[in-house]
KOLKOL-699421 format. One record per residue (C-alpha): x, y, z. Coordinates in steps of 0.5 Angstrom, whole numbers, padded with zeros to 4 digits, always signed. Example, Ala and Ser with C-alpha at 12.3 -4.5 7.8 and 13.67 -1.06 7.14 Angstrom:
REM residues 2
+0025-0009+0016
+0027-0002+0014
END
This chain:
REM residues 288
-0059+0180-0083
-0056+0173-0085
-0056+0168-0079
-0050+0164-0081
-0048+0156-0076
-0042+0154-0077
-0041+0146-0076
-0035+0144-0072
-0036+0137-0072
-0032+0130-0072
-0033+0126-0080
-0032+0119-0078
-0026+0116-0083
-0030+0112-0088
-0037+0112-0086
-0041+0117-0090
-0048+0113-0088
-0047+0115-0081
-0044+0122-0083
-0050+0124-0088
-0054+0122-0082
-0050+0127-0077
-0051+0132-0082
-0057+0132-0083
-0059+0132-0076
-0055+0138-0075
-0059+0142-0081
-0066+0140-0077
-0063+0143-0071
-0059+0149-0074
-0064+0150-0080
-0070+0153-0075
-0066+0159-0074
-0060+0159-0079
-0060+0163-0086
-0053+0159-0087
-0050+0153-0086
-0043+0151-0086
-0040+0144-0085
-0033+0143-0085
-0028+0140-0091
-0029+0132-0093
-0035+0132-0088
-0038+0125-0091
-0032+0122-0093
-0027+0124-0088
-0019+0126-0090
-0015+0123-0093
-0009+0118-0091
-0004+0118-0090
-0005+0125-0087
+0002+0127-0087
+0007+0128-0093
+0011+0122-0095
+0007+0118-0091
+0010+0119-0084
+0004+0115-0081
+0001+0111-0085
-0006+0110-0088
-0010+0105-0083
-0014+0102-0089
-0010+0098-0095
-0012+0101-0101
-0015+0107-0099
-0016+0110-0105
-0022+0105-0107
-0024+0106-0101
-0025+0113-0101
-0027+0113-0108
-0034+0108-0105
-0034+0113-0099
-0035+0119-0104
-0042+0121-0106
-0045+0123-0113
-0047+0131-0114
-0054+0127-0115
-0054+0122-0111
-0059+0120-0106
-0056+0123-0100
-0055+0130-0103
-0062+0129-0105
-0064+0129-0098
-0059+0134-0095
-0063+0139-0101
-0070+0137-0099
-0068+0139-0091
-0065+0146-0095
-0072+0146-0097
-0076+0144-0091
-0072+0150-0086
-0071+0155-0093
-0064+0155-0091
-0057+0155-0096
-0052+0150-0093
-0044+0149-0096
-0042+0142-0095
-0035+0140-0096
-0035+0134-0099
-0032+0128-0103
-0035+0127-0109
-0034+0123-0115
-0034+0126-0122
-0040+0126-0126
-0036+0124-0133
-0030+0121-0131
-0030+0113-0127
-0025+0113-0122
-0024+0121-0122
-0025+0124-0115
-0026+0132-0112
-0025+0135-0106
-0032+0140-0107
-0035+0145-0103
-0042+0144-0105
-0048+0149-0105
-0055+0148-0104
-0061+0153-0103
-0068+0152-0102
-0068+0151-0109
-0063+0144-0110
-0056+0144-0112
-0054+0152-0113
-0046+0150-0116
-0040+0147-0113
-0033+0149-0113
-0027+0143-0114
-0021+0146-0110
-0016+0148-0114
-0010+0148-0109
-0010+0141-0106
-0005+0140-0100
+0000+0134-0100
-0003+0128-0101
-0009+0130-0103
-0006+0130-0110
-0006+0122-0109
-0014+0122-0110
-0016+0129-0113
-0018+0132-0120
-0015+0139-0118
-0021+0145-0119
-0020+0149-0125
-0025+0154-0125
-0028+0159-0119
-0035+0162-0119
-0040+0165-0115
-0047+0164-0113
-0053+0168-0110
-0053+0165-0103
-0059+0168-0097
-0060+0175-0099
-0052+0176-0101
-0048+0173-0107
-0043+0167-0104
-0036+0166-0105
-0033+0159-0104
-0026+0156-0102
-0023+0150-0098
-0017+0150-0093
-0011+0151-0096
-0013+0156-0101
-0013+0161-0097
-0006+0162-0098
-0007+0164-0106
-0010+0171-0104
-0013+0170-0112
-0018+0166-0111
-0021+0171-0105
-0020+0177-0110
-0023+0174-0115
-0029+0171-0112
-0030+0179-0109
-0029+0182-0116
-0034+0177-0118
-0039+0180-0112
-0038+0175-0107
-0040+0179-0101
-0039+0173-0096
-0034+0168-0097
-0034+0161-0094
-0027+0157-0092
-0029+0150-0090
-0022+0146-0087
-0019+0139-0085
-0014+0143-0082
-0009+0138-0077
-0003+0137-0073
+0000+0131-0070
-0004+0129-0064
+0000+0131-0057
+0003+0136-0061
+0003+0143-0059
-0002+0148-0063
+0003+0153-0065
-0001+0159-0066
-0009+0159-0063
-0010+0164-0068
-0009+0162-0074
-0015+0162-0077
-0016+0168-0074
-0010+0171-0078
-0013+0169-0085
-0020+0170-0084
-0018+0178-0082
-0012+0179-0087
-0018+0176-0093
-0023+0179-0091
-0020+0187-0089
-0017+0186-0096
-0023+0185-0100
-0028+0187-0095
-0033+0181-0095
-0035+0177-0089
-0031+0172-0088
-0033+0165-0085
-0028+0159-0084
-0031+0153-0081
-0025+0148-0079
-0026+0140-0078
-0026+0137-0070
-0023+0131-0067
-0016+0125-0069
-0016+0121-0074
-0010+0117-0077
-0005+0120-0072
-0007+0128-0073
-0012+0132-0068
-0016+0137-0073
-0015+0143-0070
-0022+0146-0069
-0022+0153-0068
-0027+0156-0073
-0029+0164-0074
-0033+0169-0077
-0030+0176-0079
-0033+0182-0081
-0031+0186-0087
-0027+0192-0083
-0023+0185-0079
-0028+0185-0073
-0028+0177-0069
-0036+0177-0069
-0035+0170-0067
-0030+0164-0066
-0029+0157-0062
-0023+0158-0058
-0022+0150-0058
-0021+0144-0063
-0027+0140-0060
-0035+0139-0063
-0039+0145-0063
-0043+0150-0067
-0041+0157-0069
-0047+0162-0069
-0047+0169-0072
-0050+0174-0075
-0048+0178-0081
-0051+0186-0083
-0048+0186-0091
-0049+0193-0090
-0042+0192-0086
-0039+0191-0093
-0042+0197-0096
-0040+0201-0091
-0032+0198-0089
-0032+0200-0098
-0034+0206-0098
-0029+0208-0092
-0023+0205-0094
-0023+0207-0102
-0020+0199-0102
-0024+0198-0109
-0024+0205-0112
-0016+0206-0110
-0013+0199-0113
-0009+0199-0120
-0010+0193-0124
-0007+0196-0130
-0001+0198-0126
-0001+0191-0123
-0001+0187-0129
+0005+0190-0132
+0009+0186-0126
+0005+0180-0127
+0006+0179-0134
+0014+0182-0133
+0014+0176-0128
+0012+0169-0131
END
């Protein structure tokens, strides 16, 4: 059994020191009971500005690109080392949505999901599909991988990636039985939420297509005129909702994951034995 905690919190824009302190506090609070602790997209920096494509709402900070670079972390930097020490202390795994400076190219940034385990940094996934103005700031990723998690094989993706089913399918083909999706998903502040169950619908689809546990962790709060949707949720391989927050305020979603459900669902449905990759490949090739 894996005990997971999804931290639906509000990162402060361009306040990495404060955000890292809050993340550390949450790890200390949840690490006593949780094996896996998940934080939203860009938890150290806040989201990019302007939030909306086309600059419908302007950035609140001049020269935002430089400010974002200054707020990003280094993968081998002291902030991440501090969180790694807490992971070791609690024998927990962390999935951290972080803005990172590229390790080799000065001025280049990455929108990352970083996995830290009791032994330190295990790996990082760089967001492949970039939403709207993210393209102004981040270099896209070009690799999809899985890593050893707390008794499971763990795959990571970020926000807009969920709209591309290939990402989750590739993670499952690589052995993932738990997939995390971290978000900074928002709408204009004051506008009604079009679909209160949006995140459950999307998690349900990816979970049942692949027979995986799907953990969806979104952020809370308001930034640059946009309110973030929250509504973090967790869905079992058969589509059963094992936990959901039905609001956009700061909160923690705690769930338990029984990995035997992966085997039971896949064996019952035959979704892996009934696939016909050779047939599909003929059409993929023809459509290029």
